[in-house]
N, C-alpha and C positions, 0 to 999 in steps of 0.2 A: 667344254661343254655339255657331253656325253658322258663323262667319267664321274662329273657330278650327279649324274642320275642314278647311274650304275653303283657309284656309293651307298646315294639315297634309297636305294631300293637292296641290298646288299644289308644293309643294316637293319632296315624294316624286316627283310625275311627273317633276318638273325634272331629280331626284339620277338617274332612270332613265336617263333622254336623255343625261346628261351622262356617268354608268356605262357605257352601252353606246358611245358615241363612244370613249372612252380606251380601251375595252379591246377594240374591233375595229381600232385602228392599233397594236396590238402588235407587233410581228414574233414568229415562232414561237421564234425562237432564246431571247428571252426569257420564254419561259412558261413553264420550270422555277423560275427564279430567283424570279419571282413568284408559282410556284404556292409555294414555300419560305416566301417573305415572308408567303403570307395565310395557312400553315398556322399561322404563329406569332401572327397576330392574332385568327384563331378560337379561338387556345388564349388567348389572352386571351379572347374571347366565354366560352367556357369557365365559365374562373375567375368572370366578372363573372354566371353565371347560375346558379352554384351558391352564389354570396352573395348574392345574391336570393333565391335559392329557400330559403335558412335564417333569412332574414325572413318566410317567407311565412305567413299566417294563412285560412285554411278550406280547403274541399277545391277549389273553381276555381283559387286562387293556386296550388295544392301542384300540382293537376295541369297546372299551365299551366306550369309553371316546371319541372315531371318532364320534360314534354314535348321545352323549351328545352334542357335540358341532353340530353336524350339525343340531340336532332339537333344539335345543336354539336358533341358527343362523333362522333355519327357523318361531322360535315363535317370534323371535324381525320382523325382514320383514315383517312376515302376521300381525301382531301387527300395524307396520305402516303403510302400505297398508289402513288396514282395516280404521284407525285413519283417513287417510288423504279421503279415500270415503266418509267419517261421516260428513267432515268437509267443503267437498264439496256442501253436500244436502243443507248447511247454507248461500252457498253464493251467492250475488244476481245476478240473470240470468242477461247478457248482453241482451241490448236493437237494434235491427236492426236501424241502421242508415234511415235516410229518405231518400228516394230518389228525386231527384226534377222532378218537372213534366216535361213529354216530351214536347219541344219545338214545338207550332205548326204552320203550314205552313201559315197560314194565321194571321198576325199582322197588328194592325193600325201604323201608322204613332209615334205614342207616345211608340213604344215596348210592348205595353197590349193587350197580348190574348180576340178578340170582343167576346161577350157573344154569345153562342151557337145558329141556328137560330129556331125560332117558328112560326107558323103558320101552313097555308094549301102548304105555298111550301119548307117546313121545311126538308122534305123526299125528293125533286125531280119535276118534274113536274109532274102534275096527269093526268089520260091518257085523261079524254080529251080534252086537252088543244090542242090547231090545231095551 
């Protein structure tokens, strides 16, 4: 009986090491496609947990099945939220529309705005003028 548990724990530990090595070697550019793929896999896990929960008998099995469905649902939804936020970073930011120039009160007969006044009278009459 204990050899079965030891074998299962050995497989689990080896799988954890292999998974860690594989995931740590993935470049950041591939993170979004891998997240989309893992979301699809977690969707399958969610369907599997619902199927197993439908065949559960007893309070303990129902509680564990409900917990499995809840955690799988959170994993799927969270994965899609993270993927959506990552894809938003790569979208082009919208440019602000150019506003039309404010109409001037003084326009010439042709409708064009006259050039700004320059010279000594540009800021109004000088103090010494009478």
